[in-house]
C-alpha positions in Angstrom: -16.5 6.5 -3.4 -14.1 9.6 -3.6 -10.6 9.4 -1.4 -9.7 12.3 0.4 -6.5 13.7 -0.4 -3.5 11.7 1.1 -2.0 13.6 4.3 1.5 12.1 4.7 2.9 12.1 8.3 0.0 14.3 9.7 0.1 17.0 7.3 2.5 18.3 3.7 4.9 16.2 2.4 7.6 15.7 5.1 11.0 17.6 4.4 13.9 16.1 5.3 14.5 17.5 8.1 18.3 18.6 9.5 20.0 15.9 11.0 20.0 15.7 14.7 23.5 15.9 16.2 25.6 12.5 17.4 27.9 13.6 20.3 31.5 12.1 20.1 32.1 8.4 21.1 27.9 7.9 19.8 29.3 4.8 18.2 31.3 3.4 21.2 27.6 3.6 23.7 26.2 0.6 24.8 24.0 -0.2 21.4 25.3 -1.4 19.3 27.6 -4.4 19.7 26.9 -6.5 17.4 25.7 -6.7 13.8 21.7 -5.1 13.2 19.9 -7.0 10.5 16.9 -5.3 9.2 14.2 -7.5 7.8 12.3 -7.0 4.1 8.9 -8.7 3.5 9.7 -9.2 -0.2 12.3 -10.8 -2.2 15.2 -8.5 -3.5 14.4 -6.0 -6.3 11.3 -4.1 -4.6 11.3 -0.6 -3.5 11.5 -2.1 0.3 15.0 -3.9 -1.3 15.7 -0.6 -3.0 15.7 1.3 -0.3 17.2 -0.7 2.8 20.5 -1.8 0.8 20.7 2.3 0.0 20.4 2.6 4.0 23.1 -0.2 4.6 26.6 1.2 4.6 25.7 4.6 5.6 23.7 3.4 8.8 26.6 0.8 8.9 29.3 3.5 8.9 27.1 5.7 11.7 26.4 2.8 13.9 29.8 1.2 13.8 27.8 -1.9 13.8 27.2 -3.7 10.3 23.5 -3.2 9.6 22.5 -6.9 7.8 19.6 -6.8 5.0 17.7 -10.0 5.5 15.1 -10.7 2.6 12.3 -12.9 4.1 9.2 -13.3 1.8 5.8 -14.5 2.3 2.4 -14.2 3.3 2.5 -10.7 2.1 5.1 -9.5 4.3 3.0 -11.1 7.4 6.4 -13.8 7.9 8.5 -10.8 7.9 6.3 -8.6 10.1 5.7 -11.1 12.6 9.5 -12.1 13.0 10.3 -9.1 14.1 7.4 -8.0 16.5 8.2 -11.5 18.0 12.1 -10.8 18.3 13.8 -9.4 21.8 13.3 -6.0 21.6 17.0 -4.9 22.2 17.4 -2.9 18.9 19.4 -5.8 16.9 16.1 -6.9 15.2 14.1 -4.4 12.5 11.5 -4.4 10.1 11.5 -2.2 7.0 7.7 -2.0 7.4 5.4 -0.9 4.1 1.6 -0.2 3.6 1.2 -3.6 2.7 2.3 -5.8 5.9 1.7 -2.8 8.2 -1.4 -1.1 6.8 -3.4 -2.5 3.9 -3.0 -6.2 4.8 -4.1 -6.0 8.8 -7.0 -4.1 7.5 -7.8 -6.9 5.0 -7.4 -9.8 7.4 -8.2 -8.0 10.8 -8.2 -10.5 13.4 -6.4 -13.2 11.5 -3.2 -11.2 11.2 -0.7 -12.9 13.1 0.6 -9.6 15.2 -1.2 -6.6 15.8 0.1 -3.4 13.5 -0.2 -1.1 16.3 0.9 -2.6 19.6 3.6 -4.8 18.5 5.8 -2.5 17.0 7.9 1.1 18.1 7.8 3.2 15.1 11.5 4.7 14.3 10.9 6.8 11.2 9.3 7.3 8.1 11.5 6.7 4.8 9.6 6.8 1.5 6.3 7.2 0.0 6.2 5.4 -3.3 3.3 6.3 -6.1 2.6 2.9 -8.0 2.5 2.4 -12.2 -0.3 0.7 -13.6 1.4 -1.2 -16.6 0.1 -3.5 -19.4 1.8 -6.4 -21.5 2.6 -4.5 -24.8 0.7 -7.1 -26.3 -2.8 -5.8 -24.4 -4.4 -3.1 -27.2 -4.6 -0.1 -24.8 -2.8 2.6 -24.9 -4.1 4.6 -22.1 -5.9 4.2 -18.6 -9.8 5.5 -20.2 -8.6 2.6 -22.9 -7.8 -0.2 -20.2 -11.1 0.6 -18.8 -13.1 0.2 -22.2 -11.1 -3.0 -22.4 -12.0 -4.5 -19.4 -15.3 -3.6 -19.6 -15.4 -5.1 -23.2 -13.9 -8.3 -21.7 -15.6 -8.2 -18.4 -14.5 -11.4 -16.0 -12.0 -12.7 -18.4 -8.9 -10.7 -17.7 -6.6 -11.4 -14.9 -3.9 -8.9 -13.1 -1.1 -9.4 -10.6 -0.2 -8.3 -7.0 3.2 -8.7 -4.3 0.7 -10.1 -2.7 -2.7 -10.5 -0.8 -3.6 -7.1 0.6 0.0 -5.6 -0.9 -0.3 -1.9 -2.0 -0.9 -3.1 -6.0 -4.0 -5.8 -4.9 -5.8 -2.7 -2.8 -5.2 -0.3 -5.5 -6.5 -2.6 -8.3 -9.4 -3.5 -5.8 -10.1 0.1 -5.3 -10.4 0.7 -9.0 -12.9 -2.5 -9.4 -14.9 -1.1 -6.8 -15.1 2.6 -8.7 -15.8 1.5 -11.9 -17.2 -1.7 -11.9 -14.5 -3.7 -13.5 -13.9 -7.5 -13.2 -10.7 -8.7 -13.2 -9.5 -12.3 -11.7 -6.5 -11.3 -8.6 -2.9 -13.6 -9.3 -1.2 -12.9 -5.7 2.8 -13.4 -5.9 5.3 -13.7 -3.4 6.7 -10.1 -4.1 7.2 -7.4 -6.9 9.7 -9.2 -8.9 7.6 -12.6 -9.6 4.3 -10.5 -10.5 7.1 -8.1 -12.6 8.1 -11.2 -14.6 5.0 -12.5 -15.3 3.9 -9.2 -17.0 6.9 -8.9 -18.7 6.1 -12.4 -20.3 2.4 -11.9 -20.8 1.4 -14.3 -18.1 -0.7 -11.7 -17.0 -1.8 -8.8 -18.5 -1.9 -6.0 -16.0 -0.2 -5.2 -12.9 -0.1 -2.1 -10.2 3.6 -1.8 -8.6 6.0 0.9 -7.8 8.0 3.2 -9.9 11.1 2.3 -9.1 10.2 -1.1 -9.6 8.4 -0.8 -13.3 9.3 2.6 -14.5 13.0 0.8 -15.8 10.4 -1.8 -17.8 8.4 1.0 -19.2 11.2 2.8 -20.6 13.0 -0.2 -22.0 9.6 -0.7 -23.6 9.3 -4.6 -22.0 5.8 -3.3 -20.3 3.4 -0.4 -21.4 3.1 2.4 -18.4 -0.9 3.5 -18.8 -1.0 5.3 -15.2 0.3 6.3 -11.9 -1.7 6.1 -8.5 -0.2 9.3 -7.0 -2.7 12.4 -7.3 -0.6 14.5 -9.9 1.8 12.8 -12.3 5.2 12.1 -10.8 8.3 14.1 -12.5 10.2 10.5 -13.4 7.0 9.7 -15.5 5.4 12.9 -16.9 3.9 11.0 -19.7 2.1 8.8 -17.4 -1.1 10.7 -16.6 -2.7 10.2 -13.0 -5.9 7.7 -12.7 -7.2 10.7 -10.5 -7.5 12.8 -13.7 -10.5 10.3 -14.8 -11.6 9.1 -11.5 -11.1 12.6 -9.4 -9.9 12.0 -6.0 -8.4 8.3 -6.9 -5.1 8.0 -4.6 -3.2 5.0 -3.3 0.5 4.9 -2.8 2.9 2.5 -0.8 4.9 4.0 1.8 8.0 2.4 4.0 9.2 3.3 7.5 12.0 1.3 9.9 10.0 -0.4 12.6 11.5 -2.1 16.1 9.7 -4.4 18.2 7.1 -3.0 20.8 9.3 -2.3 24.0 12.9 -1.3 22.3 14.1 1.2 24.5 13.8 4.6 23.7 17.2 5.7 23.5 18.3 3.2 20.7 15.1 4.0 18.7 16.2 8.0 19.2 19.9 6.8 18.3 18.4 4.9 15.2 16.0 8.0 14.0 19.1 10.2 14.1 20.7 7.7 12.3 18.6 7.2 9.5 17.7 11.6 9.1 21.4 11.9 8.4 21.4 9.1 6.1 18.3 10.3 4.1 19.9 13.7 3.8 22.5 12.3 2.0 22.8 13.1 -1.9 23.6 9.6 -2.6 20.2 8.1 -0.5 17.6 10.8 -0.7 18.8 11.7 -3.8 19.2 8.6 -5.4 15.6 7.5 -4.0 14.1 10.6 -5.7 15.6 10.0 -9.2 14.1 6.4 -8.8 10.4 7.9 -8.0 11.1 7.3 -4.4 10.0 10.3 -2.2 12.5 10.3 0.7 10.7 10.8 3.7 12.3 12.3 7.4 10.7 13.1 10.9 10.4 11.7 14.3 9.3 8.4 15.8 5.8 10.0 16.9 4.8 11.3 13.5 5.2 8.2 11.5 3.6 6.5 14.2 0.4 8.7 13.9 0.8 8.1 10.3 0.4 3.9 10.4 -2.0 4.4 12.8 -4.4 6.4 10.3 -3.3 4.0 7.7 -5.0 1.3 9.2 -8.0 2.9 10.4 -8.2 4.4 6.5 -8.1 1.1 4.8 -9.8 -1.1 7.6 -12.7 1.4 6.4 -12.3 0.8 2.8 -12.0 -2.8 3.3 -15.7 -2.7 4.7 -17.1 -0.3 2.2 -15.6 -2.8 -0.7 -16.8 -5.5 1.1 -13.4 -7.5 0.9 -12.2 -10.5 2.5 -8.9 -12.1 2.3 -8.6 -14.5 -0.9 
């Protein structure tokens, strides 16, 4: 199966938009009047956590109230997502949504998902597109992606792989690869990027997919060996890593991140959050810092992000059906 080239937020990659002006006295308006919490679906150390903690001081400055980052891992992000979906729609509880709990996971679990990925959330803004790295433990006797395919075929059914959880971007990347190549590996899901990466470094698992900011420092330090990236083209931060698409044309599976609020959150609050996020993402110490870590910063209106999430759910629902996947 060849996947079509991904369109980001309904077209070409979204450039950082010019920030919307904020009127004088904006921080003294009715909202916010107390701290705001941004719930992260995974443990500290993953891309969602990195982005939220970079945004926090800037959002605090512009909103006039502290933006508190709260990690609530578990169930591939469903715990955090359900918490936010069931929260009061008053702007004080936000989700750093991403491809796992808000796109791929619902496609995989279907009606078993404890929330509706579209109806239970109000989109605020997309903030990131993040390619993944495919990495192996240095003890695995492969140097590149074609070598890994040959090794996996020789060890058919004997290898395992880790991911940040069932339905996560890493899980779906490997399952897609398995369906396209016929290789067989056993999935070992973890409760986030940090523990799966730790076991990859320790050699407990031989191979793993995770985002560029999570795995690239370990690749550079020699703790793991990067063999490919999951974007259609090579990423500037790791030009020596070939894209899987160079071997399997059209292969692409990337993670994305964006801020979501509970459905029913008033439009003026969504507008203020979107304006603050646009300004923060345009700052060099946020958008620029993310880009240096291999995270492609995004910006745009809530409607564009909502349309993108809907397209992701539709896309991965079709992939799950075609691949015959079911929750483990």
